[in-house]
KEDRENBA-8747 format. One line per field, with one value per atom (N, C-alpha, C, O): x, y, z negated; residue number from 1; atom name. Coordinates in steps of 0.05 Angstrom, whole numbers. Atoms other than C-alpha are relative to their C-alpha. Layout:
<rs>
px	[X,...]
py	[Y,...]
pz	[Z,...]
i	[NUM,...]
at	[CA,...]
</rs>
This chain:
<rs>
px	[-9,-462,-22,-46,20,-497,-9,4,11,-538,20,23,-20,-484,23,33,-22,-430,-8,8,9,-472,-1,7,1,-485,28,32,-27,-412,14,29,-11,-393,-10,6,12,-441,12,17,-11,-415,28,36,-28,-343,0,17,1,-362,-7,5,7,-395,23,29,-23,-334,21,33,-18,-291,-8,9,9,-334,4,9,-5,-328,30,37,-29,-252,7,23,-6,-250,-11,2,12,-296,17,20,-17,-252,26,35,-24,-191,-6,10,7,-227,-5,4,5,-251,27,31,-26,-180,15,28,-14,-151,-12,3,13,-202,6,13,-5,-194,29,34,-28,-118,7,23,-4,-119,-12,1,12,-166,16,20,-17,-122,27,38,-24,-62,-5,12,7,-98,-6,2,9,-126,8,-8,-11,-82,-8,9,10,-124,-4,-13,1,-123,-28,-31,26,-199,-8,-20,6,-207,15,4,-16,-151,-10,-11,11,-181,-26,-30,25,-249,7,-5,-8,-214,11,6,-11,-177,-23,-22,23,-242,-15,-22,16,-278,15,3,-15,-222,4,3,-3,-212,-26,-27,26,-287,-6,-17,4,-289,16,7,-17,-231,-12,-11,12,-266,-24,-28,24,-330,10,-2,-11,-289,10,6,-10,-255,-22,-21,23,-320,-15,-23,14,-352,16,5,-17,-292,-3,-3,3,-299,-27,-29,27,-373,-2,-17,1,-361,21,24,-20,-305,-14,-36,-27,-282,3,-16,-7,-247,10,15,-10,-223,31,42,-29,-150,8,-3,-8,-114,23,27,-22,-55,-9,-15,10,-77,20,13,-20,-11,1,11,1,-21,-29,-46,27,-82,-5,-5,4,-95,-25,-26,25,-166,4,-6,-5,-143,18,13,-18,-86,-14,-11,14,-130,-22,-26,21,-187,12,1,-13,-141,12,10,-10,-109,-22,-19,23,-176,-11,-16,10,-200,19,10,-19,-136,1,4,-1,-136,-26,-24,25,-210,2,-7,-3,-193,18,12,-19,-134,-12,-8,12,-172,-23,-27,21,-230,12,1,-14,-182,10,8,-9,-152,-23,-19,23,-221,-9,-16,7,-237,20,12,-21,-171,-4,-2,4,-185,-25,-26,24,-254,5,-4,-7,-225,17,12,-16,-174,-18,-14,19,-230,-16,-19,15,-272,18,9,-19,-211,5,6,-5,-197,-24,-22,24,-269,-6,-16,5,-275,19,12,-20,-211,0,15,2,-231,22,27,-20,-176,28,47,-26,-120,11,10,-12,-87,30,42,-29,-16,13,1,-14,34,12,24]
py	[-11,-369,-5,1,6,-389,26,47,-24,-342,10,34,-8,-343,15,34,-13,-325,28,46,-26,-268,20,43,-17,-241,8,31,-6,-246,19,37,-18,-212,29,48,-26,-154,12,36,-9,-149,9,30,-8,-147,26,43,-25,-93,24,45,-22,-51,7,30,-5,-60,16,35,-15,-36,29,47,-28,25,16,40,-14,43,7,29,-6,37,22,40,-21,78,26,47,-25,129,13,37,-11,136,12,33,-10,145,26,45,-24,196,24,46,-21,235,11,35,-8,236,16,36,-15,259,28,48,-27,316,18,41,-15,338,10,33,-8,339,20,38,-20,377,27,47,-25,429,12,37,-10,435,11,30,-10,445,27,45,-25,501,21,44,-19,533,-10,-21,11,516,16,30,-13,544,-21,-43,20,510,-12,-36,12,502,-18,-39,16,477,-26,-47,24,428,-20,-44,17,402,-14,-37,12,391,-21,-43,19,356,-26,-48,23,310,-18,-42,15,290,-14,-37,12,278,-24,-45,22,236,-24,-47,22,195,-15,-39,13,182,-16,-38,15,160,-26,-47,24,112,-20,-44,17,85,-14,-38,13,72,-23,-44,20,34,-24,-47,23,-8,-16,-40,14,-24,-17,-39,15,-44,-24,-45,22,-88,-22,-46,20,-122,-13,-37,12,-133,-22,-41,21,-174,-21,-39,20,-214,-26,-25,8,-271,-1,-4,2,-273,-28,-43,26,-333,1,16,1,-349,-27,-48,25,-402,-15,-38,13,-417,-13,1,13,-470,-3,-9,3,-471,23,20,-23,-402,7,7,-7,-381,30,47,-28,-318,12,36,-11,-311,13,35,-11,-300,25,45,-23,-254,25,47,-22,-211,11,35,-9,-209,17,38,-15,-186,26,47,-25,-135,20,43,-17,-107,12,36,-10,-101,20,41,-19,-68,26,48,-24,-19,16,41,-15,-1,14,37,-12,12,25,46,-22,56,24,47,-21,95,14,38,-12,105,19,41,-18,134,25,47,-23,179,19,43,-17,203,16,40,-15,221,22,44,-21,259,23,46,-21,296,17,40,-15,315,19,41,-17,342,24,47,-21,382,20,44,-18,409,17,41,-15,430,21,44,-19,463,23,46,-21,502,18,42,-16,523,17,40,-15,545,23,45,-21,585,20,39,-18,618,-5,13,6,584,11,8,-11,617,-17,-9,17,559,3,5,-1,564,-26,-47,25,514,-15,-36]
pz	[25,84,-21,-16,21,19,-14,-11,15,-24,-20,-24,20,-78,13,2,-14,-28,9,8,-8,-1,-23,-21,24,-71,-9,-16,9,-89,19,11,-20,-24,-4,-2,5,-38,-26,-27,26,-110,4,-7,-5,-86,16,11,-16,-35,-18,-15,18,-90,-18,-23,17,-135,16,5,-16,-78,4,5,-3,-68,-25,-24,25,-142,-2,-10,1,-137,20,14,-20,-73,-9,-4,10,-104,-22,-22,21,-165,11,2,-13,-121,14,13,-15,-78,-20,-14,20,-140,-11,-13,10,-168,20,13,-21,-102,3,5,-3,-94,-24,-21,24,-166,-1,-7,1,-162,22,18,-20,-96,-7,-3,10,-125,-22,-23,21,-186,11,0,-13,-140,12,11,-13,-103,-21,-18,20,-166,-28,-42,25,-226,-25,-36,24,-283,-22,-16,22,-351,-4,-6,4,-360,24,20,-24,-288,0,7,1,-297,-21,-17,21,-362,9,3,-10,-329,21,21,-20,-271,-12,-3,14,-319,-11,-9,11,-353,22,20,-22,-287,13,17,-13,-256,-19,-10,18,-319,-4,-6,2,-325,24,22,-24,-253,0,8,3,-266,-19,-15,20,-327,11,5,-13,-288,19,19,-18,-236,-15,-7,17,-290,-12,-12,13,-325,21,16,-21,-259,9,14,-7,-243,-21,-15,21,-311,1,-7,-2,-299,21,17,-21,-236,-3,14,6,-267,-6,-17,-8,-260,30,46,-29,-193,5,-14,-7,-156,2,18,0,-170,10,3,-13,-130,-14,-8,14,-176,-25,-45,24,-225,-23,-45,21,-263,-20,-42,17,-292,-7,10,9,-333,7,-11,-9,-291,-11,-15,10,-316,-27,-31,26,-387,1,-12,-3,-366,11,0,-12,-322,-19,-21,19,-373,-23,-29,21,-429,10,-3,-12,-383,5,-1,-5,-362,-26,-27,25,-433,-13,-22,11,-457,16,4,-16,-399,-5,-6,6,-412,-27,-29,26,-485,2,-9,-3,-467,15,7,-16,-414,-16,-13,17,-463,-20,-25,19,-514,14,4,-16,-460,6,6,-6,-441,-25,-23,25,-514,-5,-13,4,-520,20,12,-20,-455,-6,0,7,-479,-23,-24,22,-544,11,2,-12,-503,15,13,-14,-459,-19,-14,19,-518,-13,-17,12,-550,19,10,-20,-486,3,4,-4,-478,-25,-22,24,-551,-2,-11,2,-548,24,24,-23,-482,20,37,-20,-442,-8,8,8,-482,-23,-46,20,-519,0,21,1,-544,9,5,-9,-515,-23,-18]
i	[1,1,1,1,2,2,2,2,3,3,3,3,4,4,4,4,5,5,5,5,6,6,6,6,7,7,7,7,8,8,8,8,9,9,9,9,10,10,10,10,11,11,11,11,12,12,12,12,13,13,13,13,14,14,14,14,15,15,15,15,16,16,16,16,17,17,17,17,18,18,18,18,19,19,19,19,20,20,20,20,21,21,21,21,22,22,22,22,23,23,23,23,24,24,24,24,25,25,25,25,26,26,26,26,27,27,27,27,28,28,28,28,29,29,29,29,30,30,30,30,31,31,31,31,32,32,32,32,33,33,33,33,34,34,34,34,35,35,35,35,36,36,36,36,37,37,37,37,38,38,38,38,39,39,39,39,40,40,40,40,41,41,41,41,42,42,42,42,43,43,43,43,44,44,44,44,45,45,45,45,46,46,46,46,47,47,47,47,48,48,48,48,49,49,49,49,50,50,50,50,51,51,51,51,52,52,52,52,53,53,53,53,54,54,54,54,55,55,55,55,56,56,56,56,57,57,57,57,58,58,58,58,59,59,59,59,60,60,60,60,61,61,61,61,62,62,62,62,63,63,63,63,64,64,64,64,65,65,65,65,66,66,66,66,67,67,67,67,68,68,68,68,69,69,69,69,70,70,70,70,71,71,71,71,72,72,72,72,73,73,73,73,74,74,74,74,75,75,75,75,76,76,76,76,77,77,77,77,78,78,78,78,79,79,79,79,80,80,80,80,81,81,81,81,82,82,82,82,83,83,83,83,84,84,84,84,85,85,85,85,86,86,86,86,87,87,87,87,88,88,88,88,89,89,89,89,90,90,90,90,91,91,91,91,92,92,92,92,93,93,93,93,94,94,94,94,95,95,95,95,96,96,96,96,97,97,97,97,98,98,98,98,99,99,99,99,100,100,100,100,101,101,101,101,102,102,102,102,103,103,103,103,104,104,104,104,105,105,105,105,106,106,106,106,107,107,107,107,108,108,108,108,109,109,109,109,110,110,110,110,111,111,111,111,112,112,112,112,113,113,113,113]
at	[N,CA,C,O,N,CA,C,O,N,CA,C,O,N,CA,C,O,N,CA,C,O,N,CA,C,O,N,CA,C,O,N,CA,C,O,N,CA,C,O,N,CA,C,O,N,CA,C,O,N,CA,C,O,N,CA,C,O,N,CA,C,O,N,CA,C,O,N,CA,C,O,N,CA,C,O,N,CA,C,O,N,CA,C,O,N,CA,C,O,N,CA,C,O,N,CA,C,O,N,CA,C,O,N,CA,C,O,N,CA,C,O,N,CA,C,O,N,CA,C,O,N,CA,C,O,N,CA,C,O,N,CA,C,O,N,CA,C,O,N,CA,C,O,N,CA,C,O,N,CA,C,O,N,CA,C,O,N,CA,C,O,N,CA,C,O,N,CA,C,O,N,CA,C,O,N,CA,C,O,N,CA,C,O,N,CA,C,O,N,CA,C,O,N,CA,C,O,N,CA,C,O,N,CA,C,O,N,CA,C,O,N,CA,C,O,N,CA,C,O,N,CA,C,O,N,CA,C,O,N,CA,C,O,N,CA,C,O,N,CA,C,O,N,CA,C,O,N,CA,C,O,N,CA,C,O,N,CA,C,O,N,CA,C,O,N,CA,C,O,N,CA,C,O,N,CA,C,O,N,CA,C,O,N,CA,C,O,N,CA,C,O,N,CA,C,O,N,CA,C,O,N,CA,C,O,N,CA,C,O,N,CA,C,O,N,CA,C,O,N,CA,C,O,N,CA,C,O,N,CA,C,O,N,CA,C,O,N,CA,C,O,N,CA,C,O,N,CA,C,O,N,CA,C,O,N,CA,C,O,N,CA,C,O,N,CA,C,O,N,CA,C,O,N,CA,C,O,N,CA,C,O,N,CA,C,O,N,CA,C,O,N,CA,C,O,N,CA,C,O,N,CA,C,O,N,CA,C,O,N,CA,C,O,N,CA,C,O,N,CA,C,O,N,CA,C,O,N,CA,C,O,N,CA,C,O,N,CA,C,O,N,CA,C,O,N,CA,C,O,N,CA,C,O,N,CA,C,O,N,CA,C,O,N,CA,C,O,N,CA,C,O,N,CA,C,O,N,CA,C,O,N,CA,C,O,N,CA,C,O,N,CA,C,O,N,CA,C,O,N,CA,C,O,N,CA,C,O]
</rs>
């Protein structure tokens, strides 16, 4: 195995660990919110799980490009544009969830529906 292949293999393994970590964080947060459904706790959980997902997406974008075997379709451009747009959307969602969390904390957890 060449040095480049070993490096790419380690990078892919790290990317996989970020993705698995984001899924594990989201699972734990959602299970805790299921057990204890309080508004402030749920808002903190939303922020944590969205931030973990954003870290996984950014890490995936950092190790891009991947090897695509279909030469007839420009998968590199499609995946790159998809990753960038998803990162933008998740970043906006994180900002919104932070605003909701601050609003809940300022109001003492008693926000009107």
